[in-house]
MOPAC internal coordinates of N, CA, C and O (Angstrom, degrees):
PM7 1SCF
backbone

  N    0.0000 0     0.00 0     0.00 0    0    0    0
  C    1.5174 1     0.00 0     0.00 0    1    0    0
  C    1.5326 1   109.85 1     0.00 0    2    1    0
  O    1.2310 1   123.61 1   -28.73 1    3    2    1
  N    1.3830 1   110.68 1   151.27 1    3    2    1
  C    1.4163 1   116.52 1   176.20 1    5    3    2
  C    1.4800 1   109.73 1  -135.18 1    6    5    3
  O    1.2310 1   121.00 1   -25.52 1    7    6    5
  N    1.3751 1   115.69 1   154.48 1    7    6    5
  C    1.4396 1   116.00 1  -177.56 1    9    7    6
  C    1.5190 1   107.15 1  -156.60 1   10    9    7
  O    1.2310 1   118.98 1   -25.67 1   11   10    9
  N    1.3344 1   119.56 1   154.33 1   11   10    9
  C    1.4264 1   121.40 1   165.88 1   13   11   10
  C    1.5792 1   106.16 1  -100.75 1   14   13   11
  O    1.2310 1   123.12 1   -40.25 1   15   14   13
  N    1.3021 1   111.63 1   139.75 1   15   14   13
  C    1.5279 1   116.26 1   175.94 1   17   15   14
  C    1.5223 1   109.11 1  -114.50 1   18   17   15
  O    1.2310 1   119.97 1   -58.68 1   19   18   17
  N    1.2593 1   117.66 1   121.32 1   19   18   17
  C    1.4083 1   124.22 1  -177.20 1   21   19   18
  C    1.5508 1   104.61 1   -96.35 1   22   21   19
  O    1.2310 1   119.76 1   -48.89 1   23   22   21
  N    1.3346 1   118.06 1   131.11 1   23   22   21
  C    1.4319 1   121.58 1  -168.08 1   25   23   22
  C    1.6019 1   108.85 1  -134.12 1   26   25   23
  O    1.2310 1   123.22 1   -49.18 1   27   26   25
  N    1.3778 1   111.43 1   130.82 1   27   26   25
  C    1.4693 1   116.82 1   173.72 1   29   27   26
  C    1.5132 1   103.08 1  -106.39 1   30   29   27
  O    1.2310 1   122.16 1   -35.75 1   31   30   29
  N    1.3917 1   113.47 1   144.25 1   31   30   29
  C    1.4364 1   122.87 1  -176.17 1   33   31   30
  C    1.5481 1   109.73 1  -127.05 1   34   33   31
  O    1.2310 1   122.77 1   -13.78 1   35   34   33
  N    1.3498 1   112.30 1   166.22 1   35   34   33
  C    1.4309 1   117.99 1   171.95 1   37   35   34
  C    1.5376 1   106.73 1   -64.27 1   38   37   35
  O    1.2310 1   122.69 1   -23.55 1   39   38   37
  N    1.3196 1   112.46 1   156.45 1   39   38   37
  C    1.4573 1   117.27 1  -178.60 1   41   39   38
  C    1.5644 1   115.10 1   -58.51 1   42   41   39
  O    1.2310 1   121.67 1   -53.41 1   43   42   41
  N    1.3244 1   114.42 1   126.59 1   43   42   41
  C    1.4778 1   118.08 1   179.40 1   45   43   42
  C    1.5269 1   114.84 1    83.27 1   46   45   43
  O    1.2310 1   121.63 1  -168.61 1   47   46   45
  N    1.2986 1   114.49 1    11.39 1   47   46   45
  C    1.5165 1   117.61 1  -175.02 1   49   47   46
  C    1.5307 1   114.81 1  -109.10 1   50   49   47
  O    1.2310 1   121.92 1   171.96 1   51   50   49
  N    1.3375 1   113.93 1    -8.04 1   51   50   49
  C    1.5383 1   121.23 1  -169.24 1   53   51   50
  C    1.5736 1   108.53 1   -56.21 1   54   53   51
  O    1.2310 1   119.97 1   128.72 1   55   54   53
  N    1.2056 1   117.66 1   -51.28 1   55   54   53
  C    1.5038 1   115.62 1  -174.82 1   57   55   54
  C    1.5022 1   112.64 1   -64.12 1   58   57   55
  O    1.2310 1   118.86 1   136.63 1   59   58   57
  N    1.3549 1   119.79 1   -43.37 1   59   58   57
  C    1.4500 1   121.51 1   176.44 1   61   59   58
  C    1.4167 1   112.56 1   -63.85 1   62   61   59
  O    1.2310 1   118.53 1   142.07 1   63   62   61
  N    1.3455 1   120.40 1   -37.93 1   63   62   61
  C    1.4284 1   123.31 1   178.05 1   65   63   62
  C    1.5273 1   112.13 1   -64.01 1   66   65   63
  O    1.2310 1   122.34 1   134.16 1   67   66   65
  N    1.3613 1   113.12 1   -45.84 1   67   66   65
  C    1.4108 1   115.72 1  -179.04 1   69   67   66
  C    1.5661 1   112.38 1   -64.24 1   70   69   67
  O    1.2310 1   119.99 1   142.44 1   71   70   69
  N    1.2377 1   117.63 1   -37.56 1   71   70   69
  C    1.5199 1   121.40 1   179.25 1   73   71   70
  C    1.5450 1   106.68 1   -64.25 1   74   73   71
  O    1.2310 1   118.52 1   135.49 1   75   74   73
  N    1.3129 1   120.43 1   -44.51 1   75   74   73
  C    1.4388 1   124.03 1   177.29 1   77   75   74
  C    1.6087 1   112.14 1   -59.83 1   78   77   75
  O    1.2310 1   122.51 1   130.64 1   79   78   77
  N    1.2874 1   112.80 1   -49.36 1   79   78   77
  C    1.5348 1   120.21 1  -178.00 1   81   79   78
  C    1.5955 1   107.87 1   -59.44 1   82   81   79
  O    1.2310 1   121.59 1   141.03 1   83   82   81
  N    1.2999 1   114.56 1   -38.97 1   83   82   81
  C    1.4917 1   118.22 1  -176.68 1   85   83   82
  C    1.4709 1   111.39 1   -61.62 1   86   85   83
  O    1.2310 1   116.90 1   161.36 1   87   86   85
  N    1.3314 1   123.50 1   -18.64 1   87   86   85
  C    1.4386 1   128.02 1  -177.23 1   89   87   86
  C    1.5661 1   110.66 1   -86.78 1   90   89   87
  O    1.2310 1   119.63 1   165.47 1   91   90   89
  N    1.3316 1   118.32 1   -14.53 1   91   90   89
  C    1.4252 1   121.93 1  -175.77 1   93   91   90
  C    1.4557 1   112.08 1   -74.15 1   94   93   91
  O    1.2310 1   119.06 1   -43.51 1   95   94   93
  N    1.3300 1   119.40 1   136.49 1   95   94   93
  C    1.4887 1   122.57 1   178.58 1   97   95   94
  C    1.5100 1   109.83 1   -65.34 1   98   97   95
  O    1.2310 1   121.97 1   -49.81 1   99   98   97
  N    1.3037 1   113.83 1   130.19 1   99   98   97
  C    1.4484 1   119.48 1  -178.92 1  101   99   98
  C    1.5142 1   110.56 1   106.60 1  102  101   99
  O    1.2310 1   120.51 1   157.99 1  103  102  101
  N    1.2890 1   116.63 1   -22.01 1  103  102  101
  C    1.4903 1   117.88 1   178.36 1  105  103  102
  C    1.5061 1   112.29 1   -84.95 1  106  105  103
  O    1.2310 1   118.86 1   -64.97 1  107  106  105
  N    1.3646 1   119.78 1   115.03 1  107  106  105
  C    1.3823 1   124.86 1   178.69 1  109  107  106
  C    1.5062 1   111.41 1   -74.57 1  110  109  107
  O    1.2310 1   118.99 1   141.00 1  111  110  109
  N    1.2998 1   119.53 1   -39.00 1  111  110  109
  C    1.4748 1   122.24 1   176.95 1  113  111  110
  C    1.4394 1   109.90 1  -157.53 1  114  113  111
  O    1.2310 1   119.92 1   -20.49 1  115  114  113
  N    1.2844 1   117.76 1   159.51 1  115  114  113
  C    1.4934 1   126.43 1   176.99 1  117  115  114
  C    1.4790 1   108.52 1  -148.82 1  118  117  115
  O    1.2310 1   119.39 1   -55.94 1  119  118  117
  N    1.3313 1   118.77 1   124.06 1  119  118  117
  C    1.3948 1   121.10 1  -177.01 1  121  119  118
  C    1.5000 1   110.79 1  -136.40 1  122  121  119
  O    1.2310 1   119.76 1   -41.34 1  123  122  121
  N    1.3545 1   118.06 1   138.66 1  123  122  121
  C    1.5292 1   116.63 1   173.14 1  125  123  122
  C    1.4435 1   106.69 1   -87.92 1  126  125  123
  O    1.2310 1   124.99 1   -40.63 1  127  126  125
  N    1.4217 1   108.03 1   139.37 1  127  126  125
  C    1.4868 1   119.65 1  -170.71 1  129  127  126
  C    1.5617 1   110.56 1  -129.16 1  130  129  127
  O    1.2310 1   118.84 1   -13.94 1  131  130  129
  N    1.2470 1   119.81 1   166.06 1  131  130  129
  C    1.5090 1   123.22 1   171.03 1  133  131  130
  C    1.4740 1   111.96 1   -98.91 1  134  133  131
  O    1.2310 1   118.94 1   -47.77 1  135  134  133
  N    1.3022 1   119.62 1   132.23 1  135  134  133
  C    1.3939 1   123.26 1  -178.05 1  137  135  134
  C    1.5226 1   113.25 1   147.15 1  138  137  135
  O    1.2310 1   118.66 1    17.64 1  139  138  137
  N    1.2754 1   120.16 1  -162.36 1  139  138  137
  C    1.4422 1   124.34 1  -178.20 1  141  139  138
  C    1.5183 1   112.77 1   -64.07 1  142  141  139
  O    1.2310 1   121.05 1   154.37 1  143  142  141
  N    1.2911 1   115.59 1   -25.63 1  143  142  141
  C    1.4247 1   123.65 1   174.51 1  145  143  142
  C    1.5096 1   112.47 1  -110.74 1  146  145  143
  O    1.2310 1   118.58 1   -26.76 1  147  146  145
  N    1.2943 1   120.31 1   153.24 1  147  146  145
  C    1.4883 1   118.83 1  -175.66 1  149  147  146
  C    1.5359 1   112.14 1  -102.99 1  150  149  147
  O    1.2310 1   118.95 1   156.08 1  151  150  149
  N    1.3211 1   119.62 1   -23.92 1  151  150  149
  C    1.4235 1   122.38 1   177.40 1  153  151  150
  C    1.4801 1   111.14 1  -142.32 1  154  153  151
  O    1.2310 1   119.64 1   -39.83 1  155  154  153
  N    1.3603 1   118.30 1   140.17 1  155  154  153
  C    1.4517 1   124.69 1   175.74 1  157  155  154
  C    1.5403 1   108.44 1  -116.84 1  158  157  155
  O    1.2310 1   120.12 1   -55.63 1  159  158  157
  N    1.3084 1   117.38 1   124.37 1  159  158  157
  C    1.4686 1   123.32 1   178.92 1  161  159  158
  C    1.5881 1   106.37 1  -112.97 1  162  161  159
  O    1.2310 1   120.53 1   -38.52 1  163  162  161
  N    1.2576 1   116.59 1   141.48 1  163  162  161
  C    1.4554 1   125.36 1   168.05 1  165  163  162
  C    1.4393 1   108.00 1  -105.64 1  166  165  163
  O    1.2310 1   120.63 1   -53.21 1  167  166  165
  N    1.3511 1   116.40 1   126.79 1  167  166  165
  C    1.4270 1   121.86 1  -173.89 1  169  167  166
  C    1.5837 1   108.72 1  -123.77 1  170  169  167
  O    1.2310 1   121.31 1   -39.83 1  171  170  169
  N    1.3488 1   115.09 1   140.17 1  171  170  169
  C    1.4389 1   121.77 1   178.62 1  173  171  170
  C    1.5432 1   106.49 1  -137.09 1  174  173  171
  O    1.2310 1   120.89 1   -62.12 1  175  174  173
  N    1.3439 1   115.91 1   117.88 1  175  174  173
  C    1.4601 1   124.45 1   178.13 1  177  175  174
  C    1.4934 1   111.51 1  -165.98 1  178  177  175
  O    1.2310 1   123.05 1   -19.61 1  179  178  177
  N    1.3973 1   111.76 1   160.39 1  179  178  177
  C    1.4986 1   116.18 1  -179.42 1  181  179  178
  C    1.5595 1   106.78 1   -61.60 1  182  181  179
  O    1.2310 1   121.05 1   139.51 1  183  182  181
  N    1.3502 1   115.59 1   -40.49 1  183  182  181
  C    1.4364 1   118.72 1   176.52 1  185  183  182
  C    1.4684 1   110.69 1  -127.98 1  186  185  183
  O    1.2310 1   119.56 1   -61.59 1  187  186  185
  N    1.3517 1   118.45 1   118.41 1  187  186  185
  C    1.5152 1   125.66 1  -174.66 1  189  187  186
  C    1.5117 1   108.29 1   -69.33 1  190  189  187
  O    1.2310 1   118.84 1   145.15 1  191  190  189
  N    1.3510 1   119.83 1   -34.85 1  191  190  189
  C    1.4955 1   121.36 1  -172.17 1  193  191  190
  C    1.4115 1   119.54 1   -50.45 1  194  193  191
  O    1.2310 1   119.33 1   131.39 1  195  194  193
  N    1.3638 1   118.88 1   -48.61 1  195  194  193
  C    1.4379 1   122.18 1   179.38 1  197  195  194
  C    1.4824 1   111.88 1   -62.62 1  198  197  195
  O    1.2310 1   117.96 1   142.81 1  199  198  197
  N    1.3686 1   121.50 1   -37.19 1  199  198  197
  C    1.4635 1   127.54 1  -175.44 1  201  199  198
  C    1.5154 1   102.45 1   -66.18 1  202  201  199
  O    1.2310 1   120.11 1   129.90 1  203  202  201
  N    1.4690 1   117.40 1   -50.10 1  203  202  201
  C    1.3851 1   122.01 1  -175.75 1  205  203  202
  C    1.5233 1   109.58 1   -57.31 1  206  205  203
  O    1.2310 1   121.65 1   133.62 1  207  206  205
  N    1.2904 1   114.45 1   -46.38 1  207  206  205
  C    1.5113 1   118.31 1   178.49 1  209  207  206
  C    1.5047 1   116.10 1   -56.34 1  210  209  207
  O    1.2310 1   122.72 1   140.63 1  211  210  209
  N    1.4017 1   112.39 1   -39.37 1  211  210  209
  C    1.4841 1   114.33 1   177.48 1  213  211  210
  C    1.5039 1   109.71 1   -71.15 1  214  213  211
  O    1.2310 1   118.88 1   144.53 1  215  214  213
  N    1.2750 1   119.74 1   -35.47 1  215  214  213
  C    1.5043 1   123.17 1   176.59 1  217  215  214
  C    1.4802 1   109.51 1   -56.57 1  218  217  215
  O    1.2310 1   121.18 1   130.00 1  219  218  217
  N    1.3624 1   115.34 1   -50.00 1  219  218  217
  C    1.5008 1   120.20 1  -176.20 1  221  219  218
  C    1.5570 1   112.21 1   -62.84 1  222  221  219
  O    1.2310 1   119.03 1   163.57 1  223  222  221
  N    1.3729 1   119.46 1   -16.43 1  223  222  221
  C    1.4609 1   118.61 1   179.53 1  225  223  222
  C    1.5766 1   111.55 1   -84.00 1  226  225  223
  O    1.2310 1   121.99 1   175.81 1  227  226  225
  N    1.3264 1   113.80 1    -4.19 1  227  226  225
  C    1.4613 1   114.02 1  -176.26 1  229  227  226
  C    1.5415 1   109.70 1   -72.72 1  230  229  227
  O    1.2310 1   121.61 1   -49.47 1  231  230  229
  N    1.3050 1   114.52 1   130.53 1  231  230  229
  C    1.4877 1   118.31 1  -178.16 1  233  231  230
  C    1.6433 1   112.33 1   -58.94 1  234  233  231
  O    1.2310 1   120.55 1   -45.45 1  235  234  233
  N    1.2634 1   116.56 1   134.55 1  235  234  233
  C    1.4638 1   119.30 1   176.85 1  237  235  234
  C    1.5515 1   114.03 1   104.46 1  238  237  235
  O    1.2310 1   120.83 1   170.06 1  239  238  237
  N    1.3439 1   116.02 1    -9.94 1  239  238  237
  C    1.4804 1   122.54 1   175.95 1  241  239  238
  C    1.4884 1   109.76 1   -78.94 1  242  241  239
  O    1.2310 1   120.46 1   -49.14 1  243  242  241
  N    1.3146 1   116.73 1   130.86 1  243  242  241
  C    1.5484 1   123.62 1   179.52 1  245  243  242
  C    1.5390 1   107.59 1  -106.85 1  246  245  243
  O    1.2310 1   120.19 1   146.57 1  247  246  245
  N    1.3687 1   117.24 1   -33.43 1  247  246  245
  C    1.4893 1   116.22 1  -172.80 1  249  247  246
  C    1.5710 1   106.09 1  -160.47 1  250  249  247
  O    1.2310 1   120.63 1   -29.28 1  251  250  249
  N    1.3495 1   116.41 1   150.72 1  251  250  249
  C    1.4447 1   123.64 1   175.55 1  253  251  250
  C    1.4655 1   111.68 1  -135.22 1  254  253  251
  O    1.2310 1   119.08 1   -29.60 1  255  254  253
  N    1.3008 1   119.35 1   150.40 1  255  254  253
  C    1.4966 1   123.65 1   174.78 1  257  255  254
  C    1.5632 1   100.50 1  -138.25 1  258  257  255
  O    1.2310 1   123.30 1   -52.42 1  259  258  257
  N    1.4051 1   111.29 1   127.58 1  259  258  257
  C    1.4506 1   116.14 1   176.50 1  261  259  258
  C    1.4932 1   109.77 1  -107.17 1  262  261  259
  O    1.2310 1   124.33 1   -50.07 1  263  262  261
  N    1.2898 1   109.29 1   129.93 1  263  262  261
  C    1.5922 1   119.24 1   177.77 1  265  263  262
  C    1.4805 1   108.28 1  -117.28 1  266  265  263
  O    1.2310 1   121.68 1   -73.52 1  267  266  265
  N    1.3630 1   114.39 1   106.48 1  267  266  265
  C    1.4317 1   123.25 1   176.77 1  269  267  266
  C    1.5467 1   112.08 1   -64.15 1  270  269  267
  O    1.2310 1   118.59 1   -41.08 1  271  270  269
  N    1.2656 1   120.29 1   138.92 1  271  270  269
  C    1.4749 1   126.32 1   174.94 1  273  271  270
  C    1.4729 1   109.03 1   -97.96 1  274  273  271
  O    1.2310 1   121.52 1   -65.24 1  275  274  273
  N    1.3442 1   114.71 1   114.76 1  275  274  273
  C    1.4515 1   116.22 1  -173.32 1  277  275  274
  C    1.5131 1   110.43 1   -70.45 1  278  277  275
  O    1.2310 1   120.64 1   -36.32 1  279  278  277
  N    1.3598 1   116.39 1   143.68 1  279  278  277
  C    1.4205 1   119.82 1   178.47 1  281  279  278
  C    1.5074 1   109.43 1   -78.09 1  282  281  279
  O    1.2310 1   123.67 1   -48.35 1  283  282  281
  N    1.3942 1   110.56 1   131.65 1  283  282  281
  C    1.4044 1   116.65 1  -178.36 1  285  283  282
  C    1.5515 1   110.68 1   -83.43 1  286  285  283
  O    1.2310 1   119.23 1   -41.43 1  287  286  285
  N    1.2809 1   119.08 1   138.57 1  287  286  285
  C    1.4963 1   117.13 1   172.60 1  289  287  286
  C    1.4093 1   117.26 1   -59.98 1  290  289  287
  O    1.2310 1   117.71 1   -40.65 1  291  290  289
  N    1.3114 1   121.97 1   139.35 1  291  290  289
  C    1.4287 1   124.74 1  -175.06 1  293  291  290
  C    1.6096 1   109.04 1   -78.37 1  294  293  291
  O    1.2310 1   121.71 1   -37.24 1  295  294  293
  N    1.2763 1   114.32 1   142.76 1  295  294  293
  C    1.5572 1   118.35 1   178.80 1  297  295  294
  C    1.4804 1   108.46 1   -67.54 1  298  297  295
  O    1.2310 1   122.18 1   -33.41 1  299  298  297
  N    1.2896 1   113.42 1   146.59 1  299  298  297
  C    1.4557 1   123.27 1  -178.60 1  301  299  298
  C    1.5442 1   106.39 1   -93.33 1  302  301  299
  O    1.2310 1   120.10 1   180.00 1  303  302  301

């Protein structure tokens, strides 16, 4: 499974949070961004829930939203 996790952080913490999240197993990328969310992470794992739980334990995170990426059917 794959998902994008949209993350809001405490003011001024986005860059540090993104760097810490990038080190978590299952996280393909984590980038601080400008907009309603402060960090976007792309996750790939057999089970997204444990990765999301670990991300939520990172200090400075105030809110997360997980957006699953649907698997596309393979061409025949």
